[in-house]
N, C-alpha and C positions, 0 to 999 in steps of 0.2 A: 439212343444207344450212349451218346456222349455225355448227356445229362447222367444217366444211370451210373455211368463208370466215377463221374465227380461225386455224386453221393456215397456210393459204397466206399469210396478212399475217405471220405469225411468220417465215416462211422466210427472207426476206433476211438477217435478221439473227440467225439461228440460232447462228452462231459465238460469240455472246456468251454468257457465264455467265449472266446474270439473263434471256435470253431462253429458254435451256434449261430455267430454272425455271419460265418463263410457259408454256412447251409442255408440261410434266408437269401444269400446273396448268389448262390448257384446260377439261378436264373429267374428274370425278375418279369418274364414273358409267359411260362408254362410253369404251371403250377406243380409241386414236388410228390402227390402221390403215387401215380403211375410210375415214377422211375424209383420211388421208395419201396414200391411193392415189390419189386423184380429182385431187392437185394438177397431175400433169401435163395432164390433160384441162383443167384452169381457163388453164394457160400456153399451151396450144394453143388453144384455142376460147374462153376468157373465162368468166368466171362467169354462170353461167344455169343454171334447174332443166334444162332440155333437155340443157345439154352436161354437165351433173354426172352424169345417167343413163346416158350412154356409157361410165362408168366399169364399168358391167356387162358389156360388151364382153369387159374383160378377165378379170373373174370368171367369164364365161361359157366361156371357153376353159378356165380352170383347171379348170371343174366337168366340161366334156365330156371334156378328155383323162384326167383323174382317174377319172371313171366308167367310161371304156373301159379304163383299166388294171387297175382292179378287177373289172371281168366277164371281163376278157379272161385273168386269172389265175384267176378262180374257174370260168368256163363256157369262153366262145369268142368270138372278136371277133363274130360275128353276132348272137350274145346281147346284145353289148355296145351294137351299132347300134341295134337293137329297144330296147333299155333306155333309151337317150339320148332316143330319139324321145317314147317313153311319157314319160318325167320331163317334157320340155319342153311336154307337153299338159296337165299336170297344172295345175288353172286358179290355184293358188299360186303356182306357180314362173312360169307365163306372166305373172301379173301383178307379180310381186316384180322381174322382170326387165325391167320396165317403171315401176318406182319406185326413188326415189333412197333406199331404206333398208338397213339393214345385213344384213337377213335372206338375200337371196340370195348377198351375199357370204359370209356364216356357212355355207350350203351349201356353197360352191365350196371355202372354205377345209378344213372337217372332211371334204369328199371327198377332198381333196388330202393330208391327215393319213392317213385310213385307208388309202389307197393306198401311202402310204410306210413304214406301218407293216408292211403284206405283204411290199412290195418289200425293206426293211430285215431281213425277219425278225425284228420288234420291237426295231430298233435294234443288230441283234448285227452285221449285213453291215457291213462297212468301207466309206465313203464315202457309201453310201447313207444310213448313220446321222447322219452329218454335215447332209446335207438335212433328213432328218427333225427333226433340231434346229431348225434355220432354220425351217422350216413351222411346225412346233409352236407357235415363238416368235411367230410372226406370227399363227397361229390364235387363241392365247391373248391377241393384241392386237385381235382383230377383235370378238369376245364372251367374257367369261369363263365363260360356260354352255356353252362349246364341249367341256369339258373331258367332260362327262357323254356326251359322243358317242365318245370315242375312248380315254379312259383303260381302260375295260373290256377293248376289243379288245387295248389296247398291252399289257397285263398278262398276257394269256393267251398272245399270239403271243409274247411274251419267254419266258414260261415253257417253252412247247411246243418252242422252238428252243433254251433254253439247257442247254447240253452241259459245258462247261468254266468254272471259276471265272471266267479270264480274258474271258469273253464279258459280264461284268458292265461293263469298262471301256467299251466302244463305245457301251453303253446308257448308262452314265454320263456319257458325254461327251454325246450326244443331249440329255438333258435338262441338261446345264450350258450348253448354248448357248441352248436355250430360256429357260433362267432367265436369263441374260444379256442377252437380246432383250426379254422381257418384263417381267423383275423391274423394273427402275427405273421404270416407269409403276405398277406393282402397289405397289411399298413406298411411293410418293409417295400413292397414292390409297387404300391398303387401309382405314384409318379410315373416310373418307368415304363410301366405296363399301359398307360393312357396313351404315353406318347409314342410308343412302339406300334401300339394299336393302329394309332392316328396314321403313325407311319406308312403300314401295310394296306390302310385302307386308301390312301393316295396311291401308293405304289400299285395296287390293283387298278385303279383307274388308269393313271397315266402311262404306266409301262407295260402289265399285262393286259391292259385293254378289256377288263372286266363290265358287264354290263352295269349301269348305274342308275337306270329308272325302273321304277316299282313293275308296271304290267308286263314288259320284257324278261324282268327278272322271275315273276312269277312261272312264265311258261318256261322259263329255261330248266327252272328248278322240276317243273312237271315232267319235261323231256329228259334230265338226266335220273328221274326217278324211273320212268319207262323203261329206259333203253340201258341204264346201266345198273342203278342200284338194286331195280328188282327183274328185271328183264322182260322184254315184248309178253312171253308165254305166261309170266305169272301175274303181270300186269293186266292181262285179260281175267285171269281168276280172280285178280282183286276186284275189279270192275261187278264180275257174277256176286262174289262175296257181298260187297256193300249194297246192290240192290237187292239181293235177298234179306239182308239186316233191315233194311228201310221196309220191305215187305212184310216180313215175318215177326221181327222183332220190336224195333223202334222204342224201346225202354230208355226213358229220359234219363237215368243215371249212367248209363251204359254211354250213351249217346255225349252225355257231356263230361264224362272220362275221355273220352277220344278226341272231342273236339278241344278241351283245355291242355291235352298233353301235345297236340299236334299244330291245332290252326295258329295259336299266336307266334309260337316260333317260327313257323313257315313264313308266315307275314313279315317279323321281325328280322328272317335272314333275306328275304327278298328285298328289302329296304338297306340291307348292308352291302356297299359296294364290293367286298372283298368274298368272292365265292367259290365255292367249292362242293364236292358232292358229298364230300364226306360230313360235311358240317351238319348235314339233315339228318345224317345216320340214327339218331335216336328216335326219330319217329317211325322207322321200320318196326320194331315191335308193335306199334299201333297198327299199322296196316295189315300185319299178320292177324293180329287180334280180331280187326273189323272182317277179313275176310272168311276166316274160320267162325267168327261167331255168327255169320250170317248163314255161311252153307249149315252149320249144324241147328240152325233154327229152324231149317226147313220142314215142315209139318210130317209131309208125307215120307214115311221111311223108305220106301223104293226110291225115291227121287233123291232122298239124302244121300242115300248108299253109294248110286249111280256117281252123284256128285263127289264124293268121297273117293271112289276108285278113280274118277277121271283125274282128281286132284294128286292121286297117289302114281299115276301114270304120268303124270305132267312134272311130278317132284323127282321121280327116276329121271327122265329124259333131262331135265335140269342138271342133275348130278352128273350123270355122264359127260354131258355137254360141258359142264365146268370144270370138269376133272380130266376126261379123256379125249375130248374133240369128237365127239360123235353122237349122234349120227351125222354125217356130212354137212348135210344141208341145212342144219340147224347151227352149224357151228360158226361162233362169234369170236373175233379176235380184241375184244374191249380189253381196257387195263385191267380190270378187276374179275377176267375169265382166267383159269390157269389151266388152259388146253392147250398149252405149248410146250416145246420140249425147255427143262432147264437150262437158264442162261447161267453161265461161270465165265466171265473173262478178267483179265489181270489188266486193270488200270492203272498200273504204273505208280501208285500212289506211294505205297511202302519203298519201292525201288528208287523214285524222287527224294523221300525225305530223307532215304538212306544215303544217298548221293551227297545230299546237303550237307548232312549231319558229318560224314568224312572231310567235307570241305571246311564245315565252320566249327565241327566239334560239339562243345555245350556252350557256345556263346549265345546270348541273349539277343538275336537278330529279328527284324522283322521282315515279315514276306508279303508281298503285293500279289493278290490273286485275282486275275480278269476272268477266269473261265467260271461259267454256270450253266454246265450240261448236266443230263440225267444223274451219271456216275460221277463224274470228274469235276466236283464243285468243293465249294469253301468247308460244307459241314464234313466231307468225308475227310480233308486235311486237317481240320480241327480234331477231330475226333482221334486220327492216328499220332498226331502230336502229343494229344494226351496221354492215349494208350501207351506210346513207348517213351513217356516223360520228356520231350523234347521242350526245352524253354524257349520256343520260338513263338511268335506273335504273328498269326496269319488274317489278315483283313482281307475283306472283298473292295476290288476296283471295279467300276463300270454300271453300279445302279444307277448313276446319274452321269451327267455329261464329266469327261475326263482330261484335264488338262496334261501336256507331257510333264509339265514342272510337277504334278503332283506326285509322280513316282519317286521322285527325288530323295524321299523320306524313307524308302525301304533298301534293305541289305541286298534282298533277292526279288525277283520279279519274275512270277510265273504266267505264260499266255498260251493260246491254243489255236490252231490254225489248220484248215478253216474252219467253221462250224464253231465259233468260239462259245456259243451257248444256245441254249432254247429259245424258240422263236420268240417268246415276248420277252425274253430279257437280254436280246442280242443287240438291240438298237445301238447304244452307246459303246458297247465294246466293239463291235464290227467296225463303227466309225472309228475308233480309236486304234483299231488293228491296222485298218486302211493308211492312216495317216503314220503309223509307223512304220520304221525299215530299220534293218541293221546298222545303217551309219546313222540314224537318230538316236538309237539306243546308246552308240557310242559317244555321240555330243554330248549325252548328260550323264557321262560316267559310268554306263553300264557294259559288259561284254557278255557276249555268249558262253554260257557255260557247259549246256549240255541238251541235247533232244532227245524224245522220246516217242516211238510209234503208240498209238493208243490202238483198241479195239475198233473205234468208229471210223479208220482210217483218216485220222487227223494227226497232228503231230504237237506235243506238249516242247515249250520252249521254256529253259530255265536260264534267265539272266542274273549275273550278279554284280554289284555296285563296285567299282574299283575304288579301293581307298587312296587317299591322298597320301603322297610319300612326304616325310618331315625334313627331306634333304632342300 
């Protein structure tokens, strides 16, 4: 949301050279397309989390059209409709469709790219190659990791359809168009992006404790696919569909498509230390296609219809479980199941910033921020300082060992006790909190300004640095 707000505020003056430079420097880690795509929604409905989530309607259309096109190309329209139904009931897709996060957009853009690779015969077919170049450019500007989900397919499809030396020209044009679209941001951001990626990979190993060996990583991703991303009941359906595909279909071109779009990405992500279930989301359409392609390939009509009726029942059970928490014996409380009552808590962020602004006005002050819990974190504070146009610089403290003297540079320091952070980010923060007490804050020139009770039964403490008198 913060990046969308920044891009939105830059739009009126984008024709100015210095604002173009500002545009390229909004983020050197997250590419801009997803955040830019929300700007029409902001113009129409204003800036709020509820309105921004409507951006996913745009990506839903892209995903449905692209998936239907792919499945019609590989199977038939009936299989395509069943695949779409199944995909939309995967818990991860169901959840991300209702969140303002980049991951659902990535699934849609990757699916669009895969469809156009097939349609353009790897970029060889003229006119379609132009559209492929455009979509590849915007997919790269959605998330850089997208390349691992379509490059193997592009290489294989281009080689398969390459007949004459001049076939290289339309492929080169596709690559050139994508480079023109995505190149400026990547050239401006490359150095910082590499540095930040390296930082987060090390952070995942040293602080978050992510698995960093290959075989355990493979089993970890298989586990999250089964239990979280698809759910156990639809994982069972996936196994049935896969078995049916290898029994009744086995077409080489279909198998190659499914493999090139999923296996290289799965293996590369397993080799990467920084792990999250969301990273492998673009594989979910492949699982849906494989499931329904296999089921619809069953030669005996009666058995096929029984299988489809079974999947319909399972899909209905999945939907009511995700949405309403029934039937009770199947209810799960996973992160991506929305079968709980809506949570609306006031984490006092606006109140804290309002209190600080009354004390310091519009001064350019530096704020050190120690907590890193799910809802009370640096990102939330930075977002609201930008939303209210407050000239405050807010920085994280506690991602590494913190010395008492390090907080001397801040005008305001915010901490929280107990439970200062989520478990995998709490080590250095808890260590610092245990070492500090009110007298030690006084020793380095800080005084308690205010404390705020938070919904998780913790207290946020706001300290300010007393300025030395000139007398």
